[in-house]
C-alpha positions in Angstrom: -1.4 -44.3 -3.3 -2.2 -41.6 -0.8 1.5 -40.7 -0.5 1.8 -40.2 -4.2 -1.3 -38.0 -4.2 0.1 -35.9 -1.4 3.4 -35.6 -3.2 1.7 -34.6 -6.4 -0.3 -31.9 -4.5 2.8 -30.5 -2.9 4.7 -30.4 -6.2 1.7 -28.8 -7.9 1.6 -26.0 -5.2 5.3 -25.4 -5.4 5.1 -25.2 -9.2 2.2 -22.8 -9.2 3.8 -20.6 -6.7 7.0 -20.5 -8.7 5.0 -19.6 -11.8 3.1 -16.9 -10.0 6.3 -15.4 -8.7 7.7 -15.4 -12.2 4.7 -13.6 -13.5 4.9 -11.0 -10.8 8.6 -10.6 -11.7 7.7 -10.0 -15.4 5.0 -7.6 -14.4 7.3 -5.7 -12.1 9.9 -5.1 -14.8 7.2 -4.3 -17.4 5.6 -1.7 -15.1 8.9 0.1 -14.7 9.4 0.3 -18.4 6.2 2.3 -18.8 7.7 5.5 -17.5 8.1 8.1 -20.2 8.1 11.7 -20.8 5.2 13.2 -18.9 2.0 13.5 -20.9 0.9 16.1 -18.4 3.3 19.1 -18.4 3.4 20.5 -14.9 -0.4 20.4 -14.2 -1.8 21.8 -11.0 -1.4 19.1 -8.4 -3.3 18.9 -5.1 -1.7 16.9 -2.3 -4.2 15.7 0.3 -3.4 14.5 3.8 -6.0 13.4 6.2 -4.7 13.8 9.8 -6.2 12.5 13.0 -4.2 12.8 16.2 -0.9 13.0 14.4 1.0 15.6 16.4 4.0 13.3 16.7 4.4 12.5 13.0 2.9 15.5 11.1 5.8 17.9 11.4 8.2 15.5 9.6 5.8 15.2 6.7 5.2 18.9 6.4 8.9 19.6 6.5 9.5 17.2 3.6 6.9 19.1 1.6 9.1 22.2 1.9 11.6 20.5 -0.4 9.3 19.4 -3.2 10.8 19.9 -6.6 7.7 21.3 -8.3 6.5 24.8 -9.1 4.9 26.3 -5.9 2.2 28.1 -8.0 1.1 24.8 -9.3 1.0 23.0 -6.0 -1.5 23.0 -3.2 -1.3 21.0 0.0 -4.6 20.3 1.7 -4.3 19.2 5.3 -7.6 17.9 6.6 -8.1 17.8 10.3 -10.2 14.7 11.0 -11.6 15.7 14.4 -8.2 15.5 16.1 -8.0 15.7 19.9 -4.4 16.7 20.1 -2.3 19.5 18.6 -2.5 18.3 15.0 -4.6 21.3 13.9 -2.3 23.8 15.6 0.8 22.2 14.0 -0.8 22.4 10.5 -1.8 26.0 11.1 1.7 27.0 12.0 3.1 25.4 8.8 0.4 27.1 6.7 1.5 30.6 7.8 3.7 32.2 5.2 3.3 29.4 2.7 0.6 30.0 0.1 0.6 26.3 -0.9 -0.9 25.1 2.5 -4.6 25.0 3.2 -6.1 23.7 6.5 -9.6 22.1 6.3 -11.9 20.3 8.7 -13.5 17.0 7.8 -17.2 17.3 7.0 -19.8 15.3 8.9 -19.6 11.6 7.9 -22.4 9.8 6.0 -23.1 6.1 5.5 -20.7 5.7 2.6 -18.3 8.4 3.7 -16.7 7.7 7.0 -13.3 8.1 8.7 -10.4 8.8 6.4 -12.4 8.5 3.2 -14.7 11.3 4.4 -11.7 13.5 5.3 -10.1 13.0 1.9 -13.3 13.6 0.0 -13.7 16.9 1.9 -10.4 18.0 0.4 -11.0 16.7 -3.1 -14.2 18.7 -3.3 -12.2 21.9 -2.6 -9.1 20.9 -4.7 -8.3 22.7 -7.9 -5.7 20.2 -9.1 -6.0 18.1 -12.2 -4.1 15.3 -10.3 -4.8 14.4 -6.7 -2.0 12.9 -4.7 -2.5 11.2 -1.4 -0.2 10.4 1.5 -0.4 9.9 5.2 0.6 12.1 8.1 3.2 9.6 9.3 5.1 9.5 6.0 8.1 11.3 4.6 8.2 12.0 0.8 11.2 12.6 -1.6 11.7 15.9 -3.4 10.8 14.5 -6.9 7.8 12.7 -5.6 5.2 14.6 -7.7 7.2 14.5 -10.9 7.7 10.8 -10.5 4.0 10.3 -10.2 3.3 12.4 -13.3 5.6 10.5 -15.6 3.4 7.4 -15.5 0.3 9.3 -16.6 0.0 8.2 -20.2 -3.4 8.9 -21.8 -4.9 5.6 -20.6 -3.8 5.8 -17.0 -6.2 7.1 -14.4 -4.4 6.1 -11.1 -0.7 5.7 -10.2 0.7 4.1 -7.1 4.3 4.0 -5.7 6.2 1.9 -3.2 6.0 2.5 0.5 8.6 1.2 3.0 8.6 1.3 6.7 11.7 3.0 8.2 12.4 2.7 11.9 13.0 6.1 13.5 11.6 5.6 17.1 11.0 1.9 17.7 13.4 0.0 19.9 12.2 -3.3 18.5 14.6 -3.2 15.5 14.1 -6.8 14.3 10.3 -6.4 14.3 10.6 -3.1 12.4 13.0 -4.6 9.9 10.7 -7.6 9.2 7.9 -5.2 8.5 10.1 -3.2 6.1 10.9 -6.4 4.1 7.2 -7.4 4.2 6.1 -4.0 2.8 8.8 -4.4 0.1 7.5 -7.8 -0.9 3.8 -6.7 -0.9 4.7 -3.7 -3.0 6.5 -6.0 -5.4 3.5 -8.2 -5.7 1.2 -5.2 -6.3 3.5 -3.7 -8.9 3.8 -7.1 -10.6 0.1 -7.5 -10.9 -0.3 -3.9 -12.2 2.5 -4.4 -14.7 0.5 -7.2 -16.2 -2.7 -5.1 -16.4 -4.2 -6.7 -13.2 -3.7 -4.3 -10.4 -4.2 -6.2 -7.1 -3.6 -3.4 -4.7 -2.7 0.2 -4.2 -1.1 1.8 -1.1 -3.1 4.6 0.4 -0.1 6.5 1.6 1.4 6.9 -1.8 -1.0 7.0 -4.7 -2.5 9.6 -7.1 -5.4 9.8 -9.6 -7.0 12.1 -12.1 -9.7 14.1 -10.4 -12.0 13.6 -13.5 -11.7 9.8 -13.0 -12.5 10.1 -9.3 -15.7 12.1 -10.1 -16.7 9.7 -12.8 -16.7 6.7 -10.5 -18.6 8.7 -7.8 -15.5 9.1 -5.5 -15.2 7.2 -2.3 -19.0 7.4 -1.8 -19.5 5.6 -5.2 -16.9 3.1 -4.3 -18.8 2.1 -1.2 -17.7 2.0 2.4 -14.5 0.1 3.1 -12.0 0.1 6.0 -9.3 0.5 3.4 -10.6 3.3 1.2 -7.7 3.3 -1.2 -8.4 -0.3 -2.2 -12.1 0.4 -2.6 -11.4 3.3 -4.9 -8.9 1.2 -6.9 -11.6 -1.4 -7.4 -14.1 1.2 -8.5 -11.6 2.5 -11.1 -11.1 -1.1 -12.4 -14.9 -1.6 -12.7 -15.0 1.6 -14.8 -12.3 0.1 -17.0 -9.6 2.7 -16.0 -6.0 1.6 -16.2 -3.8 1.6 -13.1 0.0 1.8 -12.7 2.0 0.8 -9.7 5.7 1.6 -10.2 8.9 0.6 -8.4 10.4 4.0 -8.9 13.0 5.3 -6.4 11.9 8.9 -6.9 8.4 7.9 -5.8 9.5 5.9 -2.7 7.7 7.0 0.5 8.8 6.2 4.0 6.4 5.5 6.8 6.7 4.4 10.4 6.4 0.7 11.3 3.9 -0.6 13.8 5.5 -0.1 17.1 4.0 -3.1 18.8 2.4 -6.4 18.1 -1.0 -4.9 19.1 -0.6 -2.0 16.6 0.5 -4.5 13.9 -2.5 -6.7 14.6 -5.0 -3.8 14.1 -3.2 -2.6 11.0 -3.3 -6.0 9.3 -6.8 -6.8 10.5 -8.0 -3.7 8.7 -6.2 -4.8 5.6 -7.7 -8.3 5.8 -11.2 -7.0 6.3 -10.9 -4.4 3.6 -9.5 -7.0 1.2 -12.8 -8.9 1.1 -13.7 -7.0 -2.0 -10.7 -8.4 -3.9 -10.9 -9.4 -7.6 -10.9 -13.0 -8.7 -7.3 -12.7 -9.8 -6.4 -11.3 -6.5 -8.3 -14.0 -4.6 -6.4 -16.6 -6.5 -3.0 -15.0 -5.7 -4.0 -14.5 -2.1 -5.2 -18.1 -1.7 -2.1 -19.6 -3.3 0.1 -17.4 -1.1 -1.8 -18.6 2.0 -1.6 -22.2 1.0 2.1 -21.9 0.4 2.6 -20.7 3.9 1.0 -23.8 5.4 2.5 -26.4 3.0 5.9 -26.5 4.8 4.1 -27.3 8.1 2.1 -30.0 6.4 5.3 -31.5 4.9 6.9 -31.4 8.3 4.0 -33.4 9.8 3.7 -35.8 6.8 7.3 -36.4 5.9 10.5 -35.3 7.8 12.6 -32.3 8.6 14.7 -32.7 5.3 11.5 -32.4 3.2 10.4 -29.5 5.3 13.6 -27.6 4.7 13.6 -28.3 1.0 10.0 -27.0 0.6 10.7 -24.0 2.9 13.8 -23.1 0.9 11.9 -23.3 -2.4 9.2 -20.9 -1.3 11.5 -18.6 0.7 13.9 -18.2 -2.2 11.1 -17.4 -4.6 9.9 -14.6 -2.3 13.5 -13.4 -1.8 14.2 -13.2 -5.6 11.1 -11.1 -6.2 11.9 -8.8 -3.3 15.5 -8.5 -4.6 14.2 -7.4 -8.0 12.1 -4.8 -6.4 14.9 -3.6 -4.2 17.2 -3.2 -7.2 14.6 -1.1 -9.0 14.0 1.3 -6.1 17.8 1.2 -5.2 17.1 0.4 -1.5 18.5 -2.9 -0.2 18.5 -2.5 3.5 15.3 -4.5 4.2 16.9 -7.6 2.6 19.2 -8.2 5.6 16.4 -10.0 7.5 15.4 -12.2 4.5 16.2 -15.5 6.2 13.5 -14.8 8.8 10.9 -13.1 6.7 9.1 -16.3 5.5 8.7 -17.4 9.1 7.2 -14.0 9.9 4.9 -14.1 6.9 3.9 -17.7 7.7 3.0 -16.8 11.3 0.8 -13.8 10.6 -0.8 -15.4 7.5 -2.0 -18.4 9.7 -3.0 -16.1 12.5 -5.1 -13.8 10.3 -6.8 -16.4 8.1 -9.8 -16.8 10.5 -10.3 -13.0 10.6 -10.9 -12.9 6.8 -14.0 -15.0 7.3 -15.2 -14.3 10.9 -14.3 -10.8 12.0 -17.1 -8.2 11.8 -15.5 -5.0 13.0 -12.1 -3.3 13.4 -10.8 -0.4 15.6 -8.7 2.2 13.8 -7.6 5.6 15.0 -9.9 5.3 18.0 -13.0 4.5 15.8 -14.8 1.2 15.4 -15.9 0.3 12.0 -18.3 -2.5 11.1 -17.7 -4.5 7.9 
């Protein structure tokens, strides 16, 4: 009797996971179809970058801004020095010379609900004249049509737009580790876009998103959203509570590249921050997260309960589901390189999911950019 109950439980989880993946796939395709002629015809756009000790990465981002396909007179680029202790400020100053689009600001003094990166971004938004605010990070590179791609998703009902972000290895010697992260980002972006396409945005990526300044002010900005170690997610949740619609598109013209974590330690701190910030997730997100976690431990349970053949069968079912969703996303953004490590990705996701599960419930602080935040 017990064996039949266990078998039923495993089959139920596999079925639910397949159904969830199918719904994400439908939402992913639906979200892509929402692009249309821009409702906003070349509005003033303010790009905001909060930079803290980014002397190594910032020049690459600033150089990519020089190739933006958008009217210079309707573009402003606000670089916020977040109390850097290296040459970040000097690098930004050098780029600002001779280019009227660039402005260099200093982060204001933090308050209880405005701390770290959120505080720096809020400093820039207060000074921004753009109708649309677009956010990226100092360690990113952006494509020439990035702004126009964001704008084409702003129908009248949309208040926030997100795009895909993929890690691209430029300095790391650990190529397999970097490639696994690239595929992991692709899969996470696909899940996020799949949820948003069905009207239930689960996530937004803080190095590639935009919003109407009017909607930001309406929800009280980052201060109104409340303190979080992932400020983009907190702002997205505030937008949802205010009944604003959110789009997250698999659009190749919106694709941002960022650096992977260069070490296991750096990866640990990055994902720990995501896990702690994700405690404010919606019920739909909590269901998806829980099912995803359970699916990662089911193969190990089957291996212990049954045999290696059953383990391989369950593992293949789940891994193929993830792979097909990632393939659909890769096809839409026209970037297939991360898929080459697909056979190893489920093991990678399984390992870090199990490792980080206790952190969701037990951890009380995280260190990020040299600062410790309590949650």
